[in-house]
C-alpha beads as a LAMMPS data file, in Angstrom:
LAMMPS data file: protein, C-alpha beads

253 atoms
252 bonds

1 atom types
1 bond types

-500.0 500.0 xlo xhi
-500.0 500.0 ylo yhi
-500.0 500.0 zlo zhi

Masses

1 110.0

Atoms # bond

1 1 1 -284.293 168.161 214.082
2 1 1 -280.972 169.958 213.558
3 1 1 -278.307 167.221 213.748
4 1 1 -274.732 168.221 214.482
5 1 1 -273.559 168.212 210.870
6 1 1 -276.061 170.866 209.787
7 1 1 -275.927 172.803 213.041
8 1 1 -272.123 173.090 212.902
9 1 1 -271.983 176.093 210.509
10 1 1 -274.313 177.970 212.867
11 1 1 -272.863 176.797 216.193
12 1 1 -271.727 180.275 217.248
13 1 1 -275.086 181.941 216.534
14 1 1 -277.835 179.326 216.896
15 1 1 -278.615 180.289 220.484
16 1 1 -280.248 183.538 219.391
17 1 1 -282.585 183.904 216.389
18 1 1 -281.632 187.539 215.780
19 1 1 -277.890 186.810 215.672
20 1 1 -278.582 183.734 213.558
21 1 1 -280.641 185.726 211.051
22 1 1 -277.965 188.431 210.774
23 1 1 -275.296 185.761 210.239
24 1 1 -277.311 184.226 207.406
25 1 1 -277.812 187.632 205.807
26 1 1 -274.405 189.223 206.324
27 1 1 -272.012 186.271 206.229
28 1 1 -273.815 183.663 204.137
29 1 1 -275.496 186.240 201.870
30 1 1 -278.890 184.562 202.170
31 1 1 -281.469 185.905 199.732
32 1 1 -284.215 185.502 202.350
33 1 1 -284.544 184.302 205.937
34 1 1 -286.997 181.610 207.054
35 1 1 -287.947 182.096 210.711
36 1 1 -289.588 178.916 211.983
37 1 1 -291.431 179.509 215.256
38 1 1 -290.950 175.910 216.371
39 1 1 -290.792 176.855 220.050
40 1 1 -294.520 177.609 219.987
41 1 1 -295.395 173.944 219.400
42 1 1 -297.355 172.499 222.362
43 1 1 -294.953 169.539 222.557
44 1 1 -291.880 171.776 222.583
45 1 1 -291.588 174.965 224.625
46 1 1 -295.243 175.903 224.049
47 1 1 -294.231 179.552 223.731
48 1 1 -297.026 182.104 223.562
49 1 1 -298.112 184.065 220.488
50 1 1 -296.826 187.185 222.237
51 1 1 -293.352 185.656 222.594
52 1 1 -293.399 184.687 218.932
53 1 1 -294.445 188.202 217.915
54 1 1 -291.520 189.689 219.837
55 1 1 -289.093 187.347 218.080
56 1 1 -290.528 188.369 214.717
57 1 1 -290.130 192.064 215.540
58 1 1 -286.573 191.570 216.763
59 1 1 -285.535 189.649 213.656
60 1 1 -287.198 192.137 211.316
61 1 1 -285.353 195.005 212.954
62 1 1 -282.014 193.264 212.363
63 1 1 -282.293 192.269 208.686
64 1 1 -283.218 193.839 205.370
65 1 1 -283.729 190.727 203.233
66 1 1 -287.234 189.228 202.882
67 1 1 -288.566 187.282 205.877
68 1 1 -290.534 184.042 205.697
69 1 1 -292.490 183.499 208.929
70 1 1 -293.394 179.868 209.579
71 1 1 -295.402 178.336 212.393
72 1 1 -294.688 175.066 214.167
73 1 1 -296.941 173.003 211.859
74 1 1 -299.445 172.463 214.662
75 1 1 -302.614 173.676 212.964
76 1 1 -304.412 174.644 216.168
77 1 1 -301.506 176.544 217.736
78 1 1 -300.358 178.110 214.476
79 1 1 -303.588 180.087 214.122
80 1 1 -303.071 182.453 217.100
81 1 1 -299.285 182.425 216.671
82 1 1 -299.396 183.500 213.036
83 1 1 -302.044 186.136 213.740
84 1 1 -299.699 187.689 216.306
85 1 1 -296.715 187.322 213.974
86 1 1 -298.590 188.905 211.069
87 1 1 -299.579 191.873 213.214
88 1 1 -296.024 192.270 214.524
89 1 1 -294.749 192.416 210.936
90 1 1 -297.594 194.550 209.572
91 1 1 -296.857 196.087 206.147
92 1 1 -293.416 194.422 205.964
93 1 1 -294.593 192.253 203.054
94 1 1 -293.423 188.992 204.626
95 1 1 -294.345 185.478 203.549
96 1 1 -296.630 183.905 206.171
97 1 1 -297.304 180.197 206.563
98 1 1 -298.376 177.649 206.501
99 1 1 -302.127 177.849 205.989
100 1 1 -303.722 174.406 205.984
101 1 1 -307.268 173.115 205.574
102 1 1 -307.806 173.260 209.346
103 1 1 -306.757 176.887 209.821
104 1 1 -306.593 178.653 206.457
105 1 1 -309.444 181.084 207.170
106 1 1 -307.738 182.553 210.218
107 1 1 -304.247 182.717 208.731
108 1 1 -305.368 184.015 205.330
109 1 1 -307.364 186.774 207.032
110 1 1 -304.301 187.736 209.102
111 1 1 -302.121 187.821 205.989
112 1 1 -304.628 190.002 204.133
113 1 1 -305.154 192.404 207.021
114 1 1 -301.428 192.936 207.525
115 1 1 -300.253 192.971 203.898
116 1 1 -298.333 189.704 203.692
117 1 1 -298.012 186.914 201.178
118 1 1 -299.316 183.468 202.157
119 1 1 -298.141 179.855 201.894
120 1 1 -300.967 177.347 201.360
121 1 1 -299.939 173.787 202.244
122 1 1 -301.741 170.581 201.360
123 1 1 -300.565 167.006 201.794
124 1 1 -299.229 165.709 198.473
125 1 1 -302.503 165.775 196.563
126 1 1 -303.052 167.984 193.524
127 1 1 -306.809 168.101 194.110
128 1 1 -306.402 169.184 197.737
129 1 1 -303.865 171.789 196.677
130 1 1 -306.226 173.182 194.065
131 1 1 -309.161 173.170 196.481
132 1 1 -307.202 175.035 199.167
133 1 1 -306.058 177.674 196.680
134 1 1 -309.657 178.148 195.548
135 1 1 -310.954 178.471 199.102
136 1 1 -308.308 181.049 199.989
137 1 1 -308.874 183.170 196.880
138 1 1 -312.646 183.020 197.440
139 1 1 -311.986 184.857 200.706
140 1 1 -310.679 187.741 198.621
141 1 1 -306.996 186.872 198.904
142 1 1 -305.032 187.989 195.851
143 1 1 -303.822 185.013 193.813
144 1 1 -300.666 186.954 192.978
145 1 1 -299.725 186.901 196.686
146 1 1 -300.279 183.163 197.171
147 1 1 -297.572 180.474 197.291
148 1 1 -298.378 176.774 196.966
149 1 1 -296.654 174.217 199.193
150 1 1 -297.612 170.737 197.939
151 1 1 -295.585 169.319 200.888
152 1 1 -292.011 168.152 200.572
153 1 1 -290.186 164.859 201.031
154 1 1 -286.541 163.843 200.987
155 1 1 -284.651 161.726 198.475
156 1 1 -285.457 158.098 199.251
157 1 1 -288.543 159.007 201.281
158 1 1 -291.229 159.593 198.687
159 1 1 -289.382 162.128 196.538
160 1 1 -290.769 160.579 193.360
161 1 1 -294.325 161.100 194.591
162 1 1 -293.630 164.703 195.583
163 1 1 -291.952 165.302 192.216
164 1 1 -294.979 163.876 190.411
165 1 1 -297.457 166.056 192.327
166 1 1 -295.401 169.213 191.759
167 1 1 -294.947 168.366 188.093
168 1 1 -298.698 167.881 187.640
169 1 1 -299.413 171.196 189.367
170 1 1 -296.984 173.046 187.117
171 1 1 -298.221 171.336 183.943
172 1 1 -301.828 172.178 184.850
173 1 1 -300.804 175.812 185.163
174 1 1 -298.852 175.905 181.906
175 1 1 -300.740 173.609 179.531
176 1 1 -304.301 173.892 180.856
177 1 1 -304.087 177.555 181.897
178 1 1 -305.497 176.578 185.300
179 1 1 -305.358 179.838 187.261
180 1 1 -305.631 178.055 190.613
181 1 1 -302.423 176.138 189.881
182 1 1 -300.371 179.142 188.759
183 1 1 -299.038 180.451 192.109
184 1 1 -295.302 179.810 192.640
185 1 1 -294.391 176.633 194.493
186 1 1 -292.390 176.216 197.688
187 1 1 -290.184 173.244 198.579
188 1 1 -289.370 173.198 202.306
189 1 1 -286.340 170.989 201.717
190 1 1 -284.137 171.381 204.787
191 1 1 -286.566 170.314 207.495
192 1 1 -287.360 167.059 205.697
193 1 1 -283.851 166.132 204.573
194 1 1 -282.021 166.585 207.878
195 1 1 -284.309 164.349 209.920
196 1 1 -283.792 161.133 207.961
197 1 1 -281.408 158.301 208.808
198 1 1 -279.148 158.876 205.817
199 1 1 -278.242 162.416 206.898
200 1 1 -277.976 161.657 210.622
201 1 1 -276.217 158.283 210.890
202 1 1 -272.523 158.700 211.852
203 1 1 -269.837 157.214 209.636
204 1 1 -268.848 154.849 212.465
205 1 1 -272.262 153.142 212.196
206 1 1 -272.322 152.899 208.398
207 1 1 -268.736 153.298 207.112
208 1 1 -269.728 152.415 203.548
209 1 1 -271.882 155.542 203.410
210 1 1 -268.866 157.828 203.734
211 1 1 -268.415 161.117 205.562
212 1 1 -271.650 162.061 207.341
213 1 1 -271.499 165.810 206.708
214 1 1 -270.672 165.433 203.027
215 1 1 -273.449 162.858 202.716
216 1 1 -275.988 165.223 204.277
217 1 1 -274.944 168.134 202.079
218 1 1 -275.234 165.975 198.964
219 1 1 -278.633 164.664 200.098
220 1 1 -280.027 168.156 200.627
221 1 1 -278.616 169.468 197.356
222 1 1 -279.919 166.469 195.391
223 1 1 -283.394 166.771 196.900
224 1 1 -283.541 170.517 196.257
225 1 1 -282.288 170.117 192.686
226 1 1 -284.914 167.499 191.887
227 1 1 -287.755 169.636 193.233
228 1 1 -286.399 172.657 191.390
229 1 1 -286.685 170.642 188.181
230 1 1 -290.234 169.658 189.152
231 1 1 -291.243 173.315 189.202
232 1 1 -290.417 174.729 192.638
233 1 1 -289.565 178.440 192.624
234 1 1 -288.761 178.885 196.317
235 1 1 -286.460 176.544 198.269
236 1 1 -286.000 176.630 202.046
237 1 1 -282.648 175.008 202.804
238 1 1 -280.252 174.618 205.723
239 1 1 -276.628 173.739 205.028
240 1 1 -274.700 176.626 203.410
241 1 1 -272.724 174.265 201.166
242 1 1 -275.930 172.670 199.876
243 1 1 -277.327 176.138 199.171
244 1 1 -274.123 177.018 197.319
245 1 1 -274.306 173.867 195.194
246 1 1 -277.914 174.492 194.196
247 1 1 -277.126 178.154 193.517
248 1 1 -274.454 177.103 191.019
249 1 1 -276.944 174.761 189.346
250 1 1 -279.476 177.578 189.003
251 1 1 -276.846 179.838 187.416
252 1 1 -276.092 177.153 184.837
253 1 1 -279.700 176.527 183.834

Bonds

1 1 1 2
2 1 2 3
3 1 3 4
4 1 4 5
5 1 5 6
6 1 6 7
7 1 7 8
8 1 8 9
9 1 9 10
10 1 10 11
11 1 11 12
12 1 12 13
13 1 13 14
14 1 14 15
15 1 15 16
16 1 16 17
17 1 17 18
18 1 18 19
19 1 19 20
20 1 20 21
21 1 21 22
22 1 22 23
23 1 23 24
24 1 24 25
25 1 25 26
26 1 26 27
27 1 27 28
28 1 28 29
29 1 29 30
30 1 30 31
31 1 31 32
32 1 32 33
33 1 33 34
34 1 34 35
35 1 35 36
36 1 36 37
37 1 37 38
38 1 38 39
39 1 39 40
40 1 40 41
41 1 41 42
42 1 42 43
43 1 43 44
44 1 44 45
45 1 45 46
46 1 46 47
47 1 47 48
48 1 48 49
49 1 49 50
50 1 50 51
51 1 51 52
52 1 52 53
53 1 53 54
54 1 54 55
55 1 55 56
56 1 56 57
57 1 57 58
58 1 58 59
59 1 59 60
60 1 60 61
61 1 61 62
62 1 62 63
63 1 63 64
64 1 64 65
65 1 65 66
66 1 66 67
67 1 67 68
68 1 68 69
69 1 69 70
70 1 70 71
71 1 71 72
72 1 72 73
73 1 73 74
74 1 74 75
75 1 75 76
76 1 76 77
77 1 77 78
78 1 78 79
79 1 79 80
80 1 80 81
81 1 81 82
82 1 82 83
83 1 83 84
84 1 84 85
85 1 85 86
86 1 86 87
87 1 87 88
88 1 88 89
89 1 89 90
90 1 90 91
91 1 91 92
92 1 92 93
93 1 93 94
94 1 94 95
95 1 95 96
96 1 96 97
97 1 97 98
98 1 98 99
99 1 99 100
100 1 100 101
101 1 101 102
102 1 102 103
103 1 103 104
104 1 104 105
105 1 105 106
106 1 106 107
107 1 107 108
108 1 108 109
109 1 109 110
110 1 110 111
111 1 111 112
112 1 112 113
113 1 113 114
114 1 114 115
115 1 115 116
116 1 116 117
117 1 117 118
118 1 118 119
119 1 119 120
120 1 120 121
121 1 121 122
122 1 122 123
123 1 123 124
124 1 124 125
125 1 125 126
126 1 126 127
127 1 127 128
128 1 128 129
129 1 129 130
130 1 130 131
131 1 131 132
132 1 132 133
133 1 133 134
134 1 134 135
135 1 135 136
136 1 136 137
137 1 137 138
138 1 138 139
139 1 139 140
140 1 140 141
141 1 141 142
142 1 142 143
143 1 143 144
144 1 144 145
145 1 145 146
146 1 146 147
147 1 147 148
148 1 148 149
149 1 149 150
150 1 150 151
151 1 151 152
152 1 152 153
153 1 153 154
154 1 154 155
155 1 155 156
156 1 156 157
157 1 157 158
158 1 158 159
159 1 159 160
160 1 160 161
161 1 161 162
162 1 162 163
163 1 163 164
164 1 164 165
165 1 165 166
166 1 166 167
167 1 167 168
168 1 168 169
169 1 169 170
170 1 170 171
171 1 171 172
172 1 172 173
173 1 173 174
174 1 174 175
175 1 175 176
176 1 176 177
177 1 177 178
178 1 178 179
179 1 179 180
180 1 180 181
181 1 181 182
182 1 182 183
183 1 183 184
184 1 184 185
185 1 185 186
186 1 186 187
187 1 187 188
188 1 188 189
189 1 189 190
190 1 190 191
191 1 191 192
192 1 192 193
193 1 193 194
194 1 194 195
195 1 195 196
196 1 196 197
197 1 197 198
198 1 198 199
199 1 199 200
200 1 200 201
201 1 201 202
202 1 202 203
203 1 203 204
204 1 204 205
205 1 205 206
206 1 206 207
207 1 207 208
208 1 208 209
209 1 209 210
210 1 210 211
211 1 211 212
212 1 212 213
213 1 213 214
214 1 214 215
215 1 215 216
216 1 216 217
217 1 217 218
218 1 218 219
219 1 219 220
220 1 220 221
221 1 221 222
222 1 222 223
223 1 223 224
224 1 224 225
225 1 225 226
226 1 226 227
227 1 227 228
228 1 228 229
229 1 229 230
230 1 230 231
231 1 231 232
232 1 232 233
233 1 233 234
234 1 234 235
235 1 235 236
236 1 236 237
237 1 237 238
238 1 238 239
239 1 239 240
240 1 240 241
241 1 241 242
242 1 242 243
243 1 243 244
244 1 244 245
245 1 245 246
246 1 246 247
247 1 247 248
248 1 248 249
249 1 249 250
250 1 250 251
251 1 251 252
252 1 252 253
């Protein structure tokens, strides 16, 4: 899910997560690093929780910016993987995720026990998002350490629906003083944008669409900007030029 045009800026470092993380921190001046343990997915490399924990330790030892530790989005496998990752990063105050309805008890407990923040993800439904936040806080998890992920979508692929859900969550927090809707929101932009046809199709196939890399950068920046306006406080992005464009927008707000 990393087409050539977004992988290109990282081509010299993408073979090693530690080198990649240091490049993002030192060269690109990333404000945080998102480490996605995609290799643990059963349909990928099916790497063990122990392997994932080692990667987490290695990356943590190489950087000093905040670390976001993400599973493979396989609810069953993420539970043991994120437990191991949370323990490996104990007391490093990382952001752990994503807790979903099927595994939130296990992951929330691991985050609490090891002093991490937690991402709670539901599937584009304000009621499900609220319910999951309630269930997690009822376990004793501090609301101030919770981050809501209403689930993301790319421009042209349901962005309006995502925008509407995020907007309703933020308005509930601000106008209704709904405490369960007040945690900051995450938009996991990059992984959704760079897997769609519009960011992957080469210019030779669709010449009217213009340069493929420029198109992808614009698509990611536009998606991120829209979700920022909807109320997102944390954006996970991929292409450095898209990050730069959104950074300039934030400075101008």
